C-alpha positions in Angstrom: 75.3 142.1 81.8 76.6 139.5 83.6 80.2 137.9 83.7 79.5 134.8 85.6 80.8 132.0 83.6 80.0 128.4 84.4 82.9 125.9 83.9 83.0 122.1 83.6 83.7 120.8 86.9 87.3 118.8 87.0 87.2 115.1 87.0 86.7 113.8 90.4 90.5 112.4 91.0 89.7 111.2 94.8 89.3 107.7 94.1 92.6 107.7 92.3 94.1 109.8 95.5 93.0 107.4 97.8 93.9 104.0 96.6 97.4 105.6 95.3 97.9 106.9 98.9 97.0 103.5 100.6 99.0 101.4 98.6 102.0 103.7 99.2 101.6 104.5 102.9 101.0 100.7 103.4 104.7 100.2 101.2 106.4 102.7 103.2 105.4 100.7 106.6 106.3 97.5 104.8 109.8 98.6 103.5 110.6 100.8 106.7 110.1 97.8 108.7 112.3 95.5 106.5 114.7 98.5 106.5 115.1 98.9 110.5 115.0 94.8 110.7 117.8 94.0 108.5 119.8 97.4 109.0 119.5 98.2 105.1 119.8 102.0 104.6 119.1 101.5 100.7 115.4 100.2 101.9 115.2 103.3 104.6 116.2 105.7 101.7 113.9 104.6 99.3 111.0 104.5 101.9 111.7 108.1 102.6 111.3 108.6 98.8 107.7 107.1 99.0 107.0 109.1 101.9 107.9 112.2 99.6 105.4 110.9 97.0 102.8 110.1 99.7 102.9 113.6 100.7 103.2 114.8 97.5 99.9 112.6 96.3 98.3 114.4 99.4 99.5 117.7 98.3 97.7 117.3 94.8 94.6 115.7 96.5 94.3 118.7 98.9 94.7 121.1 96.1 92.0 119.3 94.1 89.4 119.6 97.4 90.3 123.1 98.5 89.8 124.1 94.4 86.3 123.5 95.1 85.5 125.3 98.1 84.1 129.0 97.5 85.8 132.1 99.0 84.5 133.3 102.6 84.2 136.9 104.0 87.4 136.5 105.9 89.4 134.4 102.8 87.8 135.9 99.6 90.1 133.6 97.5 89.5 130.4 99.6 92.2 128.5 101.1 93.7 127.5 97.6 97.1 129.2 99.2 97.2 126.1 102.1 98.3 123.9 99.4 101.3 126.2 98.5 102.5 126.6 102.1 102.3 122.7 102.6 104.4 121.8 100.1 107.3 124.0 101.2 106.7 122.6 104.5 107.2 119.2 102.8 110.2 120.1 101.4 112.0 121.5 104.3 111.1 117.8 105.8 112.4 116.2 103.5 115.5 117.6 103.1 116.2 117.6 106.7 115.4 113.8 106.6 117.6 112.9 103.5 120.8 114.9 105.3 120.2 112.5 108.4 120.1 109.1 105.9 123.1 110.8 104.3 125.2 111.3 107.4 124.3 107.5 108.4 125.4 106.2 105.3 128.7 107.9 105.2 129.4 106.2 108.6 128.4 102.8 107.1 131.3 103.2 105.0 133.5 103.1 108.0 131.9 100.4 109.9 129.9 97.9 107.2 126.5 96.1 108.0 125.7 92.9 106.7 122.4 92.8 105.0 120.2 90.4 103.5 120.1 91.0 100.1 117.3 88.7 99.0 115.1 90.8 101.4 116.0 93.6 100.1 115.6 92.5 96.5 111.8 91.6 97.4 110.8 94.4 99.4 112.2 96.9 96.2 110.3 94.4 93.5 106.8 94.8 95.6 107.8 98.7 95.7 108.3 98.6 91.9 104.6 96.6 91.7 102.8 99.4 93.9 104.2 102.6 92.3 103.7 101.4 88.6 100.2 100.3 89.6 100.0 104.0 91.0 101.4 105.9 88.2 98.8 103.9 86.2 95.9 105.1 88.2 96.7 108.8 87.0 97.8 108.2 83.4 94.3 108.9 81.4 93.8 111.8 83.4 97.5 113.6 83.2 96.9 114.0 79.8 94.7 117.1 80.6 95.3 117.6 84.2 98.2 119.3 85.5 97.6 118.0 89.3 97.0 114.2 87.9 100.5 114.9 85.9 102.5 115.6 88.7 101.1 112.8 90.5 101.6 110.1 87.8 105.4 111.8 87.0 106.0 111.5 91.1 104.9 107.6 90.9 107.0 106.7 87.6 109.8 108.5 89.2 109.8 106.5 92.5 109.2 103.2 90.7 112.4 104.2 89.0 114.7 104.4 92.1 112.9 101.0 93.4 114.5 99.7 90.4 117.8 101.3 91.5 117.8 99.5 94.9 116.9 96.1 93.3 120.1 96.6 91.1 121.8 97.1 94.7 120.4 93.8 96.3 121.6 91.8 93.2 124.9 93.6 93.2 124.9 92.5 97.4 123.9 89.0 96.3 126.6 88.6 93.4 129.4 90.1 95.1 128.9 90.2 99.0 129.8 93.6 99.1 128.0 95.3 101.5 129.2 99.0 100.7 127.0 98.8 97.7 123.8 99.3 100.6 125.2 102.6 101.9 126.6 103.6 98.2 122.8 103.5 96.9 121.4 105.2 100.0 123.4 108.2 99.4 122.9 108.3 95.5 118.9 108.1 95.9 119.0 110.7 98.8 120.5 112.9 96.2 117.6 112.5 94.1 115.3 113.1 96.9 116.9 116.1 97.5 117.1 117.4 93.9 113.0 116.8 93.9 113.0 118.5 97.1 114.9 121.3 96.2 112.5 122.0 93.1 109.8 121.4 95.6 110.5 124.1 97.5 111.7 126.5 94.5 108.4 126.1 92.8 106.4 126.3 95.9 108.6 129.8 97.1 107.9 131.2 93.8 104.3 130.5 93.8 103.9 131.9 97.4 105.7 135.3 96.0 103.3 135.6 93.4 105.3 134.3 90.3 104.2 133.2 87.3 103.0 129.8 87.4 104.9 127.4 85.8 104.1 126.6 82.0 102.6 130.0 81.6 104.5 132.5 79.4 103.6 136.1 80.6 104.8 137.8 77.5 103.0 135.0 75.2 99.6 135.7 77.2 100.5 139.6 76.7 100.6 139.5 73.2 97.7 137.2 72.9 95.3 140.1 75.0 96.9 142.9 72.7 96.0 141.4 69.6 92.3 140.9 70.3 90.2 142.9 68.6 89.2 146.4 69.3 92.0 146.4 72.4 94.9 149.0 71.3 97.2 148.6 74.5 97.7 146.2 77.8 99.2 147.2 80.2 99.7 146.4 84.5 99.4 143.0 83.4 99.7 140.5 86.6 99.4 136.6 86.5 99.5 134.6 89.6 98.8 131.4 91.4 95.3 131.4 93.5 96.5 127.7 94.4 98.1 124.6 93.1 95.5 124.4 90.6 94.4 127.6 89.8 95.7 130.5 88.1 94.7 134.3 88.2 95.2 137.4 85.6 94.4 141.1 86.4 95.0 143.8 83.9 94.2 146.9 82.2 93.3 146.9 78.6 92.7 150.3 76.0 89.8 149.4 74.3 88.8 151.0 71.3 86.2 148.5 70.3 82.2 148.5 70.2 81.1 146.7 73.1 83.3 146.0 76.1 80.9 143.8 77.8 81.0 140.9 75.0 84.7 141.5 75.1 85.1 140.7 78.6 83.1 137.9 78.2 84.6 136.3 75.3 88.0 136.7 76.7 87.7 135.4 79.9 86.6 132.0 78.5 89.2 131.9 76.0 91.9 132.8 78.4 90.9 129.7 80.5 90.8 127.7 77.5 94.5 128.8 75.5 96.4 129.1 78.9 94.5 127.4 81.6 94.1 130.9 83.8 90.5 130.6 85.2 90.3 133.5 87.3 90.4 136.8 85.0 89.7 140.3 86.0 89.9 143.1 83.2 89.8 147.0 84.0 88.5 148.3 80.4 89.9 151.8 79.7 89.1 154.1 77.2 92.1 156.8 77.3 95.1 155.7 75.1 97.9 154.5 77.4 100.8 157.2 78.1 103.4 154.9 77.9 102.8 154.2 74.2 104.7 150.9 73.6 105.9 150.2 76.6 101.9 149.4 78.0 102.4 145.9 76.2 105.4 144.9 78.0 104.7 146.4 81.7 
């Protein structure tokens, strides 16, 4: 019996990614240029934040493309792991950049620089429009696509940060206090650092074959153990093939009549219930020697 499974291809998000990346790259250029011309660290910090989201979009886009490629003789799993490596490198680069912005902002408290609040206000308002529009591109898909959900959340968060820059500009216009600009730059940079740290932890976790976020290993083990014909489950492993694909391997002690039918059904059900797309089950007919410990190992 064949155990090949034909799954519906994921929705093509290429057009949404292209438009979102194009909009955000254009805005990063405009915002960074305005930041350098006006000396506004708040604008530069927000441009850096937008750049992190461009990187996030590219990672998500790359994952969607790589997930469609089949394995080769040299790379039997394909090249999905490249997205995990890219996420880690991006996180490191972002943290280094954040450190530079915070260092310069700290110096500005001692030697304040006049910045045009009006320019900052208009540029940041454009940012709100760009990021809100980008988030809307993924709003419908993010309900059932974790990759699209990540892009949606990045854009929505970026729009919120742009709101903080708008508030800084209004504060400068109303009070004339230029220290508000570096203060906001530090706050925004710290938010970026938190995002980058989370990205780094997640990428490191996946690179060490950690169970992907959102999948409860014990729940999967219990679910498998409750299937009719299964007496025990052991040596259960769940890991990420890429940022969008998850694999599972396990030994099951089988006492039912037809193991082929069981494997065929469970493979489809694991993808439907837990989003695990590649399943390898070793069926055993001899009871597990570790008895009750089998399910938990």
